[in-house]
C-alpha positions as CSV (number, residue, x, y, z in Angstrom):
1,X,0.0,0.0,0.0
2,X,2.2,2.8,-1.3
3,X,1.5,6.4,-0.1
4,X,1.3,7.5,-3.8
5,X,-1.3,4.8,-4.7
6,X,-5.1,5.3,-5.0
7,X,-5.6,2.4,-2.6
8,X,-3.8,4.3,0.2
9,X,-5.7,7.5,-0.4
10,X,-9.0,5.5,-0.1
11,X,-7.7,3.7,3.0
12,X,-6.6,7.0,4.6
13,X,-9.9,8.7,3.7
14,X,-12.0,5.9,5.2
15,X,-10.0,5.9,8.4
16,X,-10.2,9.7,8.8
17,X,-13.9,9.7,8.3
18,X,-14.6,7.1,10.9
19,X,-11.8,8.3,13.3
20,X,-13.2,11.7,14.0
21,X,-16.6,10.2,14.9
22,X,-15.1,8.1,17.7
23,X,-14.1,8.8,21.3
24,X,-10.4,8.9,22.3
25,X,-10.0,5.3,23.3
26,X,-12.0,4.0,20.4
27,X,-9.8,6.2,18.1
28,X,-6.7,4.4,19.5
29,X,-8.2,1.0,19.0
30,X,-9.3,1.9,15.4
31,X,-5.8,3.2,14.6
32,X,-4.2,0.1,16.1
33,X,-6.4,-2.1,14.0
34,X,-5.8,0.0,10.9
35,X,-2.0,0.1,11.5
36,X,-1.8,-3.7,11.7
37,X,-4.0,-4.0,8.7
38,X,-1.7,-1.6,6.8
39,X,1.4,-3.6,7.9
40,X,-0.3,-6.9,7.1
41,X,-1.1,-5.5,3.6
42,X,2.7,-5.6,2.9
43,X,3.3,-9.0,4.5
44,X,1.0,-10.4,7.3
45,X,3.6,-13.1,8.2
46,X,5.7,-10.5,10.0
47,X,2.9,-9.2,12.3
48,X,3.9,-11.8,14.9
49,X,7.5,-10.5,14.9
50,X,6.4,-6.9,15.6
51,X,3.8,-8.1,18.2
52,X,6.4,-10.1,20.1
53,X,8.9,-7.3,20.4
54,X,6.1,-4.9,21.3
55,X,4.7,-7.0,24.1
56,X,8.2,-7.9,25.5
57,X,9.4,-4.3,25.5
58,X,6.1,-3.1,27.1
59,X,6.5,-5.6,29.9
60,X,10.2,-5.0,30.4
61,X,9.8,-1.3,30.5
62,X,7.2,-1.4,33.2
63,X,9.4,-3.7,35.4
64,X,12.5,-1.5,34.7
65,X,10.6,1.6,35.9
66,X,9.1,-0.1,38.9
67,X,12.0,-2.0,40.4
68,X,14.9,-0.4,42.4
69,X,17.1,-3.4,41.7
70,X,19.7,-2.0,39.4
71,X,21.0,-5.4,38.4
72,X,17.6,-6.5,37.3
73,X,17.0,-3.2,35.5
74,X,20.2,-3.6,33.5
75,X,19.6,-7.3,32.8
76,X,16.2,-6.5,31.3
77,X,17.6,-3.6,29.3
78,X,20.3,-5.8,27.8
79,X,17.8,-8.6,27.1
80,X,15.6,-6.1,25.2
81,X,18.5,-4.7,23.2
82,X,19.6,-8.2,22.3
83,X,16.1,-9.2,21.2
84,X,15.5,-6.1,19.1
85,X,19.0,-5.9,17.5
86,X,18.9,-9.7,17.2
87,X,15.8,-9.6,15.1
88,X,17.2,-6.8,13.0
89,X,20.5,-8.4,12.6
90,X,19.2,-11.8,11.6
91,X,16.7,-10.6,9.0
92,X,18.8,-7.8,7.6
93,X,22.4,-8.9,7.8
94,X,22.6,-12.7,7.9
95,X,23.5,-13.2,4.3
96,X,25.8,-10.2,4.3
97,X,28.0,-11.6,7.1
98,X,27.9,-15.1,5.5
99,X,29.0,-13.7,2.2
100,X,31.7,-11.5,3.8
101,X,33.0,-14.4,5.9
102,X,33.2,-16.7,2.8
103,X,35.0,-13.9,0.9
104,X,37.5,-13.5,3.6
105,X,38.2,-17.2,3.9
106,X,38.6,-17.4,0.1
107,X,41.1,-14.6,0.2
108,X,43.4,-16.5,2.5
109,X,43.2,-19.8,0.6
110,X,40.0,-21.6,1.7
111,X,38.5,-21.6,-1.7
112,X,36.6,-24.9,-1.2
113,X,34.1,-23.2,1.2
114,X,30.6,-23.0,-0.3
115,X,28.5,-20.6,1.8
116,X,24.8,-21.5,2.4
117,X,22.6,-18.4,1.9
118,X,19.3,-18.2,3.7
119,X,16.2,-17.2,1.9
120,X,15.3,-14.3,4.2
121,X,12.7,-11.7,3.4
122,X,13.3,-8.4,5.1
123,X,10.3,-7.5,7.3
124,X,8.9,-4.1,6.2
125,X,9.9,-1.2,8.4
126,X,12.0,-3.3,10.8
127,X,14.9,-0.8,10.8
128,X,12.5,2.0,11.8
129,X,10.3,0.4,14.4
130,X,13.4,-1.3,16.0
131,X,15.0,2.1,16.6
132,X,11.8,3.4,18.2
133,X,11.6,0.4,20.5
134,X,15.3,0.8,21.4
135,X,14.8,4.6,22.1
136,X,11.8,3.8,24.3
137,X,13.5,1.1,26.5
138,X,16.7,3.1,26.8
139,X,14.8,6.3,27.8
140,X,12.8,4.4,30.4
141,X,16.0,2.8,31.8
142,X,17.6,6.2,32.2
143,X,14.3,7.5,33.7
144,X,13.9,10.1,30.9
145,X,10.5,8.6,30.0
146,X,7.6,7.2,32.0
147,X,6.6,3.8,30.7
148,X,3.2,3.3,29.0
149,X,0.6,1.8,31.3
150,X,-1.6,0.7,28.4
151,X,-0.4,-2.0,26.0
152,X,-2.8,-0.5,23.3
153,X,-1.1,2.9,23.7
154,X,2.4,1.5,23.5
155,X,1.5,-0.7,20.5
156,X,0.0,2.2,18.7
157,X,3.1,4.3,19.4
158,X,5.2,1.6,17.7
159,X,2.8,0.8,14.8
160,X,1.0,4.0,13.9
161,X,0.8,3.5,10.2
162,X,2.0,6.9,8.8
163,X,5.5,6.3,10.2
164,X,5.6,2.5,10.3
165,X,7.3,1.6,7.1
166,X,9.9,4.3,6.6
167,X,9.7,6.8,9.5
168,X,10.3,9.5,10.5
169,X,11.6,7.7,13.6
170,X,9.4,8.9,16.4
171,X,10.8,9.7,19.9
172,X,8.9,8.4,22.8
173,X,8.8,11.8,24.5
174,X,7.3,13.3,21.4
175,X,4.7,10.8,20.1
176,X,3.7,8.7,23.1
177,X,2.1,11.6,25.0
178,X,0.1,12.4,21.9
179,X,-1.2,8.8,21.9
180,X,-2.0,8.9,25.6
181,X,-4.3,11.9,25.5
182,X,-7.4,13.0,23.6
183,X,-6.9,14.8,20.3
184,X,-9.0,17.6,19.1
185,X,-9.9,18.3,15.5
186,X,-8.3,21.5,14.2
187,X,-9.3,22.7,10.8
188,X,-6.1,24.6,10.2
189,X,-3.9,21.6,11.0
190,X,-6.2,19.4,8.9
191,X,-5.7,21.6,5.9
192,X,-2.0,21.7,6.6
193,X,-2.0,17.9,6.5
194,X,-3.6,17.9,3.1
195,X,-1.0,20.5,1.9
196,X,1.8,18.3,3.2
197,X,0.4,15.2,1.4
198,X,0.2,17.2,-1.8
199,X,3.7,18.6,-1.3
200,X,4.9,15.0,-0.8
201,X,3.2,13.8,-3.9
202,X,4.7,16.6,-5.9
203,X,8.2,15.8,-4.7
204,X,7.7,12.0,-5.3
205,X,5.7,11.9,-8.5
206,X,7.1,14.9,-10.3
207,X,10.7,15.2,-9.1
208,X,11.8,11.8,-7.8
209,X,10.1,9.5,-10.2
210,X,11.1,11.5,-13.3
211,X,14.7,11.7,-12.0
212,X,14.7,8.0,-11.3
213,X,14.4,7.1,-14.9
214,X,17.5,9.3,-15.7
215,X,19.4,7.9,-12.7
216,X,18.7,4.3,-13.7
217,X,19.9,5.0,-17.2
218,X,23.1,6.6,-16.0
219,X,23.9,4.0,-13.3
220,X,22.9,1.2,-15.7
221,X,25.7,2.2,-18.1
222,X,23.5,3.2,-21.1
223,X,25.0,6.7,-21.1
224,X,28.6,5.4,-21.1
225,X,31.2,5.9,-18.5
226,X,32.7,9.4,-18.4
227,X,32.6,12.5,-16.4
228,X,29.4,13.7,-18.0
229,X,27.4,10.4,-17.4
230,X,28.8,10.5,-13.9
231,X,27.5,14.0,-13.2
232,X,24.1,13.1,-14.8
233,X,23.8,10.0,-12.6
234,X,25.0,11.8,-9.4
235,X,22.6,14.7,-9.7
236,X,19.7,12.7,-11.0
237,X,19.9,10.3,-8.1
238,X,20.6,13.1,-5.7
239,X,17.2,14.7,-6.6
240,X,15.6,11.3,-6.8
241,X,16.4,10.3,-3.3
242,X,15.7,13.7,-1.9
243,X,12.3,14.0,-3.6
244,X,11.5,10.4,-2.8
245,X,12.3,10.4,0.9
246,X,11.4,14.0,1.7
247,X,8.2,13.4,-0.3
248,X,7.5,10.3,1.8
249,X,8.2,12.1,5.0
250,X,5.8,15.0,4.0
251,X,3.1,12.4,3.2
252,X,3.7,10.6,6.5
253,X,3.5,13.9,8.5
254,X,0.5,15.0,6.5
255,X,-1.4,11.7,7.1
256,X,-0.6,11.9,10.8
257,X,-1.8,15.6,10.9
258,X,-5.2,14.5,9.5
259,X,-5.5,12.3,12.6
260,X,-4.5,15.0,15.0
261,X,-0.9,13.9,15.5
262,X,2.3,15.9,15.0
263,X,5.4,14.2,13.6
264,X,8.9,15.7,13.8
265,X,10.2,17.4,10.7
266,X,12.6,15.0,8.9
267,X,14.1,17.3,6.2
268,X,14.9,21.0,6.3
269,X,16.2,22.0,2.9
270,X,19.4,19.8,3.1
271,X,20.8,20.8,-0.3
272,X,21.1,24.4,1.0
273,X,23.5,23.2,3.8
274,X,26.8,25.1,4.0
275,X,28.8,22.2,5.5
276,X,28.4,18.5,6.0
277,X,27.7,19.1,9.7
278,X,24.9,21.4,8.6
279,X,23.7,18.8,6.0
280,X,23.2,16.2,8.8
281,X,21.2,18.7,10.8
282,X,18.8,18.9,7.8
283,X,18.8,15.4,6.2
284,X,16.9,12.5,7.7
285,X,16.8,14.4,11.0
286,X,15.0,11.6,12.9
287,X,17.9,9.2,12.1
288,X,20.8,11.7,12.6
289,X,19.5,12.8,16.0
290,X,18.9,9.1,17.0
291,X,22.5,8.2,16.0
292,X,23.7,11.2,18.0
293,X,21.7,10.5,21.2
294,X,21.8,6.7,21.3
295,X,25.2,6.0,19.7
296,X,27.6,8.9,19.3
297,X,27.0,10.3,22.9
298,X,27.1,6.9,24.6
299,X,30.4,6.2,22.8
300,X,31.8,9.3,24.5
301,X,30.9,12.0,21.9
302,X,33.4,14.8,22.1
303,X,34.0,14.4,25.9
304,X,37.2,12.2,25.7
305,X,39.6,14.3,23.5
306,X,39.8,15.1,19.9
307,X,41.2,11.7,18.8
308,X,38.4,9.8,20.4
309,X,35.9,12.3,18.9
310,X,37.1,11.5,15.4
311,X,36.9,7.8,16.1
312,X,33.3,8.2,17.5
313,X,32.3,10.2,14.5
314,X,33.7,7.7,12.0
315,X,32.2,4.7,13.9
316,X,28.8,6.4,14.2
317,X,28.6,7.2,10.5
318,X,29.8,3.7,9.4
319,X,27.1,2.1,11.6
320,X,24.6,4.6,10.2
321,X,25.6,3.5,6.7
322,X,25.3,-0.2,7.7
323,X,21.8,0.6,9.1
324,X,20.8,1.5,5.5
325,X,21.6,-1.9,4.1
326,X,23.7,-5.0,4.1
327,X,26.2,-4.0,1.6
328,X,29.8,-2.8,1.7
329,X,28.7,0.2,-0.4
330,X,26.7,1.6,2.5
331,X,29.7,1.1,4.8
332,X,31.9,3.1,2.4
333,X,29.2,5.7,2.1
334,X,28.9,6.1,5.8
335,X,32.7,6.1,6.2
336,X,33.1,8.9,3.7
337,X,30.7,11.0,5.6
338,X,32.5,10.2,8.9
339,X,35.9,11.2,7.4
340,X,34.6,14.5,6.1
341,X,32.8,15.3,9.3
342,X,36.1,14.7,11.1
343,X,37.9,16.9,8.6
344,X,35.4,19.7,9.2
345,X,35.6,19.3,12.9
346,X,39.4,19.4,12.8
347,X,39.3,22.6,10.6
348,X,36.9,24.3,12.9
349,X,38.8,23.4,16.1
350,X,42.2,24.3,14.6
351,X,41.4,27.4,12.7
352,X,38.5,28.8,14.6
353,X,39.4,27.4,18.0
354,X,35.9,26.0,18.6
355,X,34.4,29.4,18.3
356,X,31.8,28.1,15.8
357,X,31.7,26.7,12.3
358,X,33.4,28.2,9.2
359,X,30.9,29.9,6.9
360,X,31.8,30.1,3.2
361,X,28.4,31.1,1.9
362,X,27.4,29.7,-1.5
363,X,30.9,28.3,-2.0
364,X,30.4,26.1,1.1
365,X,27.0,25.0,-0.3
366,X,28.5,24.1,-3.6
367,X,31.3,22.1,-2.1
368,X,29.0,20.3,0.4
369,X,26.5,19.4,-2.4
370,X,29.4,18.1,-4.5
371,X,30.7,15.9,-1.6
372,X,27.2,14.6,-0.8
373,X,26.6,14.0,-4.5
374,X,29.8,11.9,-5.1
375,X,29.1,9.9,-2.0
376,X,25.6,9.0,-3.5
377,X,27.5,6.9,-6.0
378,X,28.2,4.3,-3.3
379,X,24.7,4.6,-1.9
380,X,23.1,3.9,-5.3
381,X,25.6,1.4,-6.7
382,X,24.8,-2.3,-6.1
383,X,28.5,-3.2,-5.4
384,X,31.9,-1.6,-4.9
385,X,32.9,-2.8,-8.3
386,X,30.0,-1.0,-9.9
387,X,30.9,2.2,-8.0
388,X,34.5,1.9,-9.1
389,X,33.4,1.6,-12.8
390,X,31.2,4.7,-12.5
391,X,33.9,6.8,-10.7
392,X,36.5,5.5,-13.1
393,X,34.9,7.5,-15.9
394,X,35.8,10.8,-14.2
395,X,38.9,11.1,-16.4
396,X,37.1,10.6,-19.6
397,X,35.5,13.7,-21.3
398,X,33.8,12.1,-24.3
399,X,30.7,14.1,-25.1
400,X,27.5,12.7,-26.6
401,X,24.6,14.7,-28.1
402,X,22.0,13.1,-25.8
403,X,23.7,14.6,-22.7
404,X,22.4,18.0,-23.6
405,X,18.8,17.0,-23.0
406,X,19.7,15.3,-19.7
407,X,21.6,18.3,-18.4
408,X,18.8,20.7,-19.5
409,X,16.3,18.6,-17.6
410,X,18.4,18.5,-14.5
411,X,19.0,22.3,-14.7
412,X,15.2,22.9,-14.7
413,X,14.5,20.4,-11.9
414,X,17.4,21.7,-9.8
415,X,16.4,25.4,-10.3
416,X,12.7,24.7,-9.4
417,X,13.5,22.5,-6.4
418,X,16.2,24.9,-5.0
419,X,13.8,27.9,-5.5
420,X,11.1,26.0,-3.6
421,X,13.5,25.1,-0.8
422,X,14.9,28.6,-0.7
423,X,11.5,30.1,-0.1
424,X,10.8,27.5,2.7
425,X,14.2,28.4,4.1
426,X,13.7,32.1,4.4
427,X,10.0,32.0,5.5
428,X,10.3,29.0,7.9
429,X,7.2,27.5,6.4
430,X,6.5,23.8,6.2
431,X,4.7,24.1,2.9
432,X,4.4,26.9,0.4
433,X,2.3,29.9,1.5
434,X,1.6,28.4,4.9
435,X,1.6,31.8,6.6
436,X,-0.2,33.7,3.9
437,X,-3.9,34.3,3.2
438,X,-5.7,31.0,2.8
439,X,-6.4,31.7,-0.8
440,X,-2.7,31.4,-1.7
441,X,-2.1,27.9,-0.3
442,X,-5.4,26.8,-1.8
443,X,-4.2,28.1,-5.2
444,X,-0.8,26.3,-4.6
445,X,-2.7,23.1,-3.8
446,X,-4.7,23.3,-7.1
447,X,-1.5,24.1,-9.0
448,X,0.3,21.1,-7.5
449,X,-2.6,18.8,-8.4
450,X,-2.5,20.0,-12.0
451,X,1.3,19.6,-12.2
452,X,1.2,16.1,-10.7
453,X,-1.4,15.0,-13.2
454,X,0.4,16.6,-16.2
455,X,4.1,16.0,-15.3
456,X,3.9,13.1,-12.9
457,X,6.1,10.2,-14.2
458,X,4.2,7.6,-16.2
459,X,6.0,4.8,-14.4
460,X,6.2,5.2,-10.6
461,X,9.0,3.7,-8.6
462,X,8.9,2.2,-5.1
463,X,10.1,4.5,-2.2
464,X,13.8,4.0,-1.8
465,X,13.7,3.8,1.9
466,X,11.2,1.0,1.9
467,X,14.1,-1.4,1.3
468,X,15.7,-0.4,4.6
């Protein structure tokens, strides 16, 4: 049930119509049933997996909060983490580690080994709801969060369908209180939810899906292997993944807003970032803040000297890359970001003496966008070998006539998308004309509908982050 499909719009409309005619507790039960139905639509076999982790974490959290026995509290915390990361590790990384082990053994002479790969289907959304469960149990352990007293409330916090498959990753302190108290209908927020859904559909159907065709052509080798095809592939995929995931996040937030919930903002014009540090404050914010709070800071953060800080940054970004998928390309992608974040931190501490971050204006934006773009090669490539072939063309300058059309299209897309983001940046709005007279956002909504119908891609592509 894709967010950009008619069946989802029908599903959402029916739920919203019934939802606002129910009392608070009935609303929660309705949403819990709808969320499990939504998840089961993808693959009902994995409902049991989510239910097991939900019930276990609910019980463990209440015992951890109630008992003064520190040893028992820590034991239950570790057991919960082992369970959650165990499920994630088995389903997501089993074949990756088997293949990597076999490759390592072959490299040192054990060529007779024949690895047995498991036919494992990745449960939808497991990376996202696992991180929510981990955040919840850790916050309860550290007494930053009161445990949920109702299993229905906690199960809804984990499974609420707008964020279930691909986030944004919701913090317990932000979403759980919204689940636990009545929600009032607000016409302005409801209209804002519709605008966010339309904005997301525009980013997905008009920008991402059209750029996907160009990116697939470039990464598939049909455009050759040279600096021009590399640039086309990099920028086409850059706008594809941004439009795809930011569009999904807008639709998730908009869907939640129709139901009276507020989700955290997941993107804040990331391609206007002036540094890589700034980029990660704007890109996939729910993941970057999770990695900061539950990995980087527990590792020591910047509290144990500069050398340890660089190691923590690198390790955090490598693990963040591995979270995205079981492939060495994601590890390299995360490692590149970790190295450059360390370089920026070293520069700021050495040159500025920790008095802030260097600001190079548009030059900084261009350099940052170039670094992010080149790193997308490893994110998009299916293997390190494929990535090396693509990057190997950087020394070839053989021009082809069909490149002109591709660059012209990318120039138009880039200009429109950057102008849209620039307006949102300077106004602080979440959608175009949010703070203006209602006639203006209404006109924008009608315009987006027309543009989606006319310029939306004929062939849609699955949301990229659904595979994670």
